[in-house]
Structures are given as C-alpha cells and as structure tokens.
C-alpha positions in Angstrom: 20.3 5.3 -18.5 21.8 7.4 -16.0 19.1 8.3 -13.4 19.3 10.9 -10.4 19.7 8.3 -8.3 22.9 6.3 -9.9 25.3 9.5 -9.2 27.2 9.9 -6.0 27.1 13.4 -6.4 25.1 15.4 -3.9 21.9 16.8 -5.3 21.9 20.5 -6.8 18.0 21.7 -6.4 18.8 23.6 -3.6 16.4 21.8 -1.5 16.9 20.1 1.7 17.9 16.7 0.7 15.2 13.7 1.7 12.3 16.1 1.7 9.1 16.3 -0.1 10.1 19.2 -1.8 13.1 17.9 -3.2 11.5 15.0 -4.6 9.0 17.0 -6.5 12.1 19.0 -7.9 12.5 16.0 -10.6 10.3 16.6 -13.5 10.2 12.7 -14.5 9.0 12.0 -10.7 6.2 15.1 -11.0 4.8 13.9 -14.2 4.9 10.0 -12.6 3.4 11.4 -9.4 0.8 13.3 -11.1 -0.4 10.5 -13.5 -0.1 8.0 -10.9 -2.5 10.2 -8.2 -5.3 11.0 -10.9 -5.5 7.2 -11.5 -5.5 6.3 -7.5 -8.2 8.6 -6.9 -10.4 6.1 -9.4 -8.6 2.8 -8.2 -9.6 4.1 -4.6 -13.5 4.8 -5.6 -13.4 1.1 -6.7 -11.4 -0.4 -3.6 -14.0 1.8 -1.4 -17.5 0.6 -3.7 -17.0 -2.9 -4.4 -16.3 -4.5 -0.7 -19.5 -2.3 0.4 -21.4 -3.3 -2.3 -20.6 -6.8 -1.4 -21.6 -5.9 2.3 -24.9 -4.5 1.2 -25.8 -7.5 -0.8 -24.8 -10.1 1.4 -24.2 -9.3 4.5 -21.8 -11.6 5.5 -18.1 -10.5 6.3 -16.7 -13.7 5.2 -18.0 -12.5 1.3 -16.0 -9.5 1.7 -13.0 -10.8 3.0 -13.5 -13.4 -0.2 -13.8 -10.0 -2.0 -10.3 -8.5 -0.8 -8.5 -11.7 -1.5 -9.5 -11.7 -5.1 -8.2 -7.8 -5.1 -4.7 -8.9 -2.8 -4.2 -12.4 -2.6 -2.1 -12.2 -6.3 0.3 -10.4 -4.4 1.4 -12.7 -2.1 0.9 -15.5 -5.0 2.8 -13.6 -7.9 5.2 -11.4 -6.2 7.9 -13.1 -6.3 7.7 -14.2 -10.0 6.8 -10.8 -10.8 10.1 -9.1 -9.5 11.8 -12.1 -11.9 9.8 -11.2 -14.6 10.5 -7.2 -13.9 14.2 -8.0 -13.8 13.7 -9.7 -17.2 11.6 -7.3 -19.6 11.3 -3.9 -20.1 9.3 -2.1 -17.1 8.3 0.3 -18.8 6.4 -1.9 -21.4 5.7 -4.1 -18.6 3.6 -1.6 -16.5 1.8 -0.1 -19.8 0.3 -3.9 -20.7 -0.8 -4.4 -17.0 -2.2 -0.8 -16.7 -4.5 -1.6 -20.3 -5.6 -5.5 -18.7 -7.0 -3.4 -15.5 -8.8 -1.0 -17.6 -10.8 -3.9 -19.6 -11.5 -5.9 -16.3 -12.5 -3.0 -14.6 -15.2 -2.0 -17.4 -16.1 -5.8 -17.5 -16.6 -5.8 -13.8 -19.4 -2.6 -14.0 -21.1 -4.6 -16.5 -21.3 -7.6 -14.1 -22.7 -5.0 -11.2 -25.0 -3.3 -13.3 -26.8 -6.9 -14.7 -26.5 -7.9 -10.8 -24.6 -11.2 -12.2 -22.8 -13.8 -10.0 -20.7 -12.6 -7.4 -18.3 -15.4 -9.0 -17.6 -13.4 -12.0 -16.8 -10.3 -9.9 -14.5 -11.8 -7.7 -12.9 -13.4 -10.8 -12.6 -9.9 -12.8 -11.2 -8.9 -9.7 -8.5 -11.5 -9.6 -7.4 -10.7 -12.9 -7.0 -7.2 -11.5 -5.4 -8.1 -9.0 -2.9 -10.0 -11.0 -2.3 -7.4 -13.0 -1.2 -5.4 -9.8 0.5 -8.1 -9.1 2.6 -8.0 -12.1 2.8 -4.4 -12.2 4.4 -3.4 -8.7 7.8 -4.9 -8.9 8.3 -3.1 -12.1 7.0 0.2 -10.7 8.8 0.5 -6.9 12.0 -0.9 -9.2 12.1 2.1 -11.6 10.3 5.1 -9.7 13.4 5.6 -6.9 15.7 6.1 -9.7 13.5 8.9 -10.3 14.9 10.7 -7.6 18.5 11.1 -6.1 19.1 8.5 -3.6 19.2 11.0 -0.7 16.0 12.5 -2.2 14.0 9.0 -1.5 12.8 9.7 2.1 10.7 12.5 0.5 9.9 10.6 -2.6 8.5 7.6 -0.5 6.5 9.7 1.6 5.1 11.5 -1.0 3.9 8.0 -2.6 2.8 6.6 0.6 1.1 10.9 1.2 -1.1 10.3 -2.3 -2.0 6.6 -1.7 -3.8 7.6 1.4 -4.8 11.2 -0.2 -6.6 9.5 -2.9 -7.8 6.8 -0.4 -9.8 10.4 1.0 -10.3 11.5 -2.3 -11.9 8.6 -4.1 -14.3 7.8 -1.3 -15.6 11.4 -0.9 -16.0 11.7 -4.9 -17.7 7.9 -5.1 -20.2 9.8 -2.5 -20.7 12.6 -4.6 -21.2 10.8 -8.1 -23.6 8.7 -5.6 -25.5 11.6 -4.5 -25.5 13.0 -8.0 -27.4 9.6 -9.2 -24.5 7.8 -10.7 -24.7 4.0 -10.0 -22.1 1.6 -8.9 -21.7 0.4 -12.2 -20.7 4.1 -13.0 -18.7 4.9 -10.8 -16.5 1.9 -11.8 -16.7 3.1 -15.2 -15.0 6.5 -14.1 -12.4 4.2 -12.6 -11.9 2.7 -15.7 -11.0 6.2 -17.8 -8.6 7.1 -15.2 -6.2 4.7 -15.8 -5.4 6.6 -18.9 -3.5 9.4 -16.8 -1.2 6.8 -15.9 -0.7 5.5 -19.1 -0.5 9.0 -20.6 2.4 9.8 -17.9 4.1 6.0 -18.5 4.4 7.4 -22.4 5.9 10.7 -21.6 8.3 9.8 -18.7 11.5 7.2 -19.7 11.1 5.0 -16.5 14.6 3.9 -15.5 15.5 0.1 -16.1 18.2 -0.7 -14.1 18.7 -4.6 -13.9 20.5 -6.7 -11.0 22.5 -8.7 -13.5 21.9 -12.0 -12.6 21.9 -15.0 -14.4 20.1 -17.1 -12.5 16.5 -18.5 -13.4 13.9 -20.6 -12.1 13.8 -21.2 -8.6 17.6 -19.8 -7.8 16.3 -16.7 -9.0 13.2 -16.9 -7.0 15.4 -17.3 -4.1 17.9 -14.1 -4.8 15.7 -11.6 -2.7 15.2 -14.1 0.3 19.2 -14.7 0.3 19.6 -11.0 0.5 17.1 -10.6 3.3 18.5 -13.5 5.0 22.1 -11.8 5.2 21.1 -8.9 6.0 19.6 -8.7 9.4 17.4 -5.0 9.1 15.7 -6.4 5.8 14.8 -9.7 7.9 13.6 -8.3 10.5 11.2 -5.5 8.7 9.9 -8.0 6.6 8.9 -10.5 9.2 7.5 -7.7 11.2 4.8 -6.4 8.4 4.0 -9.8 8.0 2.9 -10.3 11.0 1.3 -6.9 11.3 -0.7 -7.2 8.2 -2.0 -10.6 9.1 -3.1 -10.2 12.6 -3.2 -6.3 12.9 -4.3 -4.9 9.8 -7.7 -7.0 9.3 -9.7 -3.6 10.4 -9.0 -2.4 6.8 -10.6 -4.5 4.2 -13.6 -5.7 6.6 -14.2 -1.8 7.1 -17.6 -2.1 5.9 -18.4 -5.3 8.0 -16.5 -3.3 10.9 -18.8 -0.4 10.9 -21.9 -2.3 10.4 -21.4 -4.7 13.4 -19.8 -2.1 15.8 -21.3 1.3 15.1 -24.2 0.8 13.7 -23.6 2.3 9.9 -24.8 1.1 7.0 -22.1 -0.1 4.6 -24.1 1.7 1.5 -24.7 4.7 3.6 -22.9 8.5 3.3 -22.1 8.1 7.1 -20.1 5.2 6.1 -18.5 6.8 3.6 -17.4 10.0 5.5 -16.0 7.7 7.9 -13.9 6.0 5.7 -12.7 9.1 4.5 -11.7 10.6 7.9 -9.6 7.3 8.4 -7.9 7.8 4.8 -7.0 11.4 6.0 -5.8 10.3 8.8 -3.5 7.8 6.8 -2.7 10.9 4.6 -1.3 12.8 7.0 0.6 10.1 8.7 2.4 8.9 5.4 3.5 13.0 4.6 4.4 13.5 8.2 7.2 10.8 7.7 9.2 13.5 4.8 7.7 16.8 6.5 7.0 16.8 10.0 9.1 14.3 11.6 11.6 14.5 8.8 14.5 14.9 11.3 13.2 12.0 13.7 14.9 9.1 13.5 12.8 6.8 11.3 13.3 3.9 14.2 11.8 5.9 16.6 8.9 6.9 14.7 8.3 2.8 13.9 8.2 2.2 17.6 5.9 5.2 18.2 3.6 4.7 15.9 3.1 1.0 16.4 2.6 1.8 20.2 0.0 4.8 18.8 -1.2 2.5 16.4 -2.0 -0.1 19.3 -3.8 2.3 21.5 -5.8 3.9 18.7 -7.2 0.2 17.3 -7.8 -1.1 20.9 -10.2 2.0 21.5 -11.8 1.9 18.1 -12.6 -1.9 18.6 -14.5 -1.1 22.0 -16.7 2.0 20.6 -20.4 1.5 20.2 -21.2 4.5 18.1 -20.1 6.6 15.4 -19.6 9.9 17.2 -16.2 8.7 18.6 -15.2 6.6 15.7 -14.4 9.8 13.4 -11.4 10.9 15.6 -10.3 7.5 16.8 -10.3 6.8 13.1 -8.2 9.9 12.4 -5.8 8.7 14.7 -5.9 5.2 13.9 -4.9 5.8 10.4 -2.3 8.2 10.9 -0.2 5.9 13.0 -1.0 3.3 10.9 0.5 5.0 7.9 3.2 6.9 9.8 4.3 3.5 11.0 4.0 1.7 7.4 5.8 4.9 5.4 8.8 4.7 7.8 9.2 0.7 7.8 9.3 1.5 3.6 11.8 4.0 4.1 13.8 1.9 6.0 13.9 -0.8 4.1 14.7 1.0 0.4 17.6 2.6 1.8 19.1 -0.6 3.1 19.2 -2.0 -0.4 21.3 -1.5 -3.1 19.6 0.0 -6.5 20.3 -3.3 -8.0 18.2 -5.5 -5.4 15.0 -3.8 -5.5 13.6 -6.3 -8.3 14.4 -9.0 -6.1 13.5 -7.6 -2.9 10.7 -5.6 -3.1 8.2 -8.6 -4.2 9.0 -9.7 -0.8 7.4 -6.7 0.7 4.6 -6.7 -1.5 3.8 -9.8 -0.1 4.1 -9.2 3.5 2.5 -5.9 3.1 -0.4 -6.3 0.3 -0.1 -10.0 0.1 -0.6 -11.3 3.9 -3.8 -8.6 4.4 -5.8 -10.4 2.1 -5.3 -13.7 4.4 -5.7 -11.7 7.0 -9.1 -11.1 5.8 -10.2 -14.4 4.2 -9.6 -16.1 7.9 -10.9 -13.0 10.1 -13.6 -12.8 8.0 -15.2 -16.1 9.1 -13.9 -15.5 12.5 -15.9 -12.2 13.1 -19.1 -14.3 11.7 -18.7 -16.4 14.9 -16.7 -13.9 17.8 -17.7 -10.7 16.8 -15.5 -7.8 15.3 -14.5 -6.4 18.5 -12.5 -9.5 19.9 -10.7 -9.6 16.4 -9.7 -5.9 16.7 -8.7 -6.1 20.2 -6.3 -9.0 19.4 -4.9 -7.2 16.6 -4.4 -4.0 18.8 -2.6 -6.5 21.4 -0.4 -7.9 18.9 0.9 -4.3 17.5 1.8 -3.6 21.2 4.2 -6.5 21.1 5.6 -5.6 17.5 6.6 -2.2 19.4 9.1 -4.1 21.3 10.1 -7.0 18.7 10.9 -4.0 15.7 12.9 -1.6 17.8 15.8 -1.4 15.4 17.9 0.5 18.0 18.3 -2.7 19.6 20.1 -4.1 16.4 24.0 -3.9 15.8 25.7 -1.8 13.1 26.6 -4.8 10.7 22.4 -5.8 10.8 22.5 -2.2 8.1 23.4 -1.6 4.7 27.2 0.1 4.8 27.6 3.8 3.5 30.1 2.4 1.4 27.1 0.5 -0.5 24.7 3.4 -0.2 23.4 2.9 3.3 22.5 5.7 5.9 24.8 7.0 8.6 24.5 4.7 11.4 22.5 5.9 14.6 21.1 4.1 18.0 
C-alpha cells in the first residue's frame, strides 16, 4: 500500500509542514486520532481510578507499585517479541484482537472490584490488559506514522502526545463527575470497556499501512535487529539509554501519584482534591506535548530536550518538598508541562532518525525504556518510599534529571550520529 509518508514529493495540503494542522489534513489520521482519543479517555479513567482504589483500600505504596507493574510491566517483558510479531502478521488484525481482549479483561476487573475480590485477581486481569497493550503498541507505532507524509510526522507525534495527555486530564475529570453522580468504581470501569469501541470502529474504517522490514531473521536474531540499529546509530543509542534512566529514576512519582499526594500533601487519594491535582498535572502534560508541534515548532528539538529536563528537575525538586496542596497545583502543572515537552521532543527526534522499515524493530525498544521501565521504578521505589518517605525519592529523581540535561545534550554529537538526509533524516543542525 502506498502511504503518505512513502513518497519523496512534498505534501500538497497547503499547511506548514510538520505542524499539528498539517497532520490533521489527512483523513485516515483524523479518524484514527479521534477514535483513539475517545478510547483513551476511558483508559485514563481506569488508570486514574485503579491505583487510587488500591491506595485507599490498602494504604500501601508498595501495593500501588505492584498495580503499576501489572499495568506496564509487560511493555518491558514483551516489547521486543511484540515488535517481531508486528513485523510478521497483519498489524490491523493484531490491533483489533488486542483491543477486543482488553474489553473483556476490563469487564472482568469491574466484576472483581464490585465483589471486593482478592487483590491478586485484579492484578492478574490488569496484567492481561498490559500484555494486550504491549502486543498492540509496536503494531500501532509502526503503522501510525505512515498515515501522514514524513515531513508532517513531527506534528502527528506532537498531536498524539497531546491527545494522550489531554485524555489524561479528561479521564480523571469524567471519572470524578461520574463518581459525584453516584457511579461506582466498577461502573466507571464498565464505561471504560465501552470506550474501546471507538478505536475498534476507527480501525475497521481506516486501512492502516502495513509496511514490513523484509527481514528474514528468526528467533534471537530477529529480536536483536532493533538493538543493532540502535547501537550503530549513536543518536538512537543515546536517546534510548537516556529515556531508560529518566523513566527508572525520575518518573517514579507518576505511578505512585496517589501515595505521594497522601504522604506529602495530606490529600486523600479517594477525594476530589486528589482528582483535581492529577487533572492539573495532566493539563500541564497536555500543553507540554502540544507545544512541541505548535508554539515551539521552530525551536531545535535538541534545545527543547535540554531545557525540558532542566525545567523538569527544578519543578520536581519543588514538588517533592511542598507540605500542602496549595502550591502543589501550579508546580504540578509546570512539572507535567516539562515532562511531556521533553518526552515528545525525544520521541519525535527518535522517530525522525529511523527509516520507515526500521520502526517495527526499533520502537519496541522505546516502549521498553519509556513505558516498560516505569513499573520497575514504581515496584522498587514503592517499597523505598515506605522506608524513607516520598520526599527523598522524588528529590533524587530531580537531581538525576538535572544530570540527564547534560548527558542528553545531542548538540554535542557529530553529524554521523544522525540518520542521513538521503535516508529520510532531518537537515543536520548544531
């Protein structure tokens, strides 16, 4: 199938290439984008509700960490095999199968919560959803960029990041409103199960591009293809290792947000104040993501990465030391903004330094270091927080982010570290 990004001819949509408006000019991208956005509202309702439910039911940050590991751990364990699978089968059928599986498992969790079932049943079902997401993600990420021209990829990535974080805001707000209206936690989970249908319908309408690497490697040789590409292209190597360390040490607060709010600010994780604090942080992440493809579209992303990490370090340090909720709201907004401005700039730089045929094997590594490493940090530091408190853990994460602002300064890398323009790379700037 010929895709918009498969041609060398410039896009003819009349928009400024690389912007969010340019990406939205493609019909297929718009349909998938809207369907996924509506589905993700439900997903973030669940991602917000379940950790708070576990924290409220047990009062144990360590068990919240177990919940986050069940949700995201499969990304670490299965991302590379999932990338190989995505390169061997129909990406469209794979995504439809995984979305349907997630619907059934979400309904199971709703039943377990409604009946106060043993925690292990909830963890097991959530792990199943994590497996489905891990198998789905490489297929989606390999085909989604091909819905737009390569020059418009930065705008598409920025929009996707903004959508994830916009729904991160809308999900908790909608969950809070439904809770006020009397809907139970189990009922909120049933609503999430229904929202999966928006993305399923979008997948049935739009034919997703199915470009494959053409590799004949099998087994461990196939699994190592992405590692070889990342090793040989220094910019990919640096970004992947940097994101691994950032996720492990500096993003601990995300999964443990309900525990941090309760321990540092005295906010009840089951109350409305917590819901609004999480929503404000998500709003900051939304604007940080969309800024890369709009307000900051003319700024070199290598500069954005450095500035974003410095801003993140300062705001996380402040967030870790606050004693009440009053200043947690504005600082949380800035923290979310810097976090996803950085993550979006890194993701865009990574994508633009890969050939189309490399995505199915390299992007699984990205999911491993970005999403898959977070649950490891949550699992370990959830226990550490019970020993030393949340302030020390978050303070260490802030200091480490400041170190990364130096180590991830891509302006110090030579031209040879980046994908050549002849292979679809960006013009080299320093």
